[in-house]
C-alpha angles and dihedrals in degrees: 000000000000090000090052090048091052091046090049092050092048092050092046093050092046090051091049093048096046101030095116094045098049120098118232092258092050093048091049090052091048091049091048091052090048090052091050093051091046091051091050090049091051092048092049090048090053098043115052121220091239132024108257112228114197109239118246108278112221089194092068098050118020115227119257120241129222124236091260093051093045093046089050090049091053094040095239135115117270090238089056090051090049089052091050089054091052100041111019101039095248107186113256142153119228114215104186105306093337125095119221132179133218109220093219092054091047091050092048092048092050093045091052090056099049112132126221099035 
């Protein structure tokens, strides 16, 4: 695109400098070239070189935490958390053979079990 822009500027300055001295056929050729360069520049401006892929937005889907991260967040041992998953219905997401936790589900589960309300 930079080469086209340089070519466009050169043709435009040449046309401005020599406008009075160009014959009608020469000026029409120069104008046609300017239109072609302008059309290519517009096309390149509309079509990006690479397809832009929006990066993953962590705001849309919260990241899942591992057993170690969740246990650390709750202040308990990872084996205790694994036992809660097996026996107390602690909310988790199974990804293959791995267990992951959504922080909002963990917070809701803990809030529902607060004593002394």
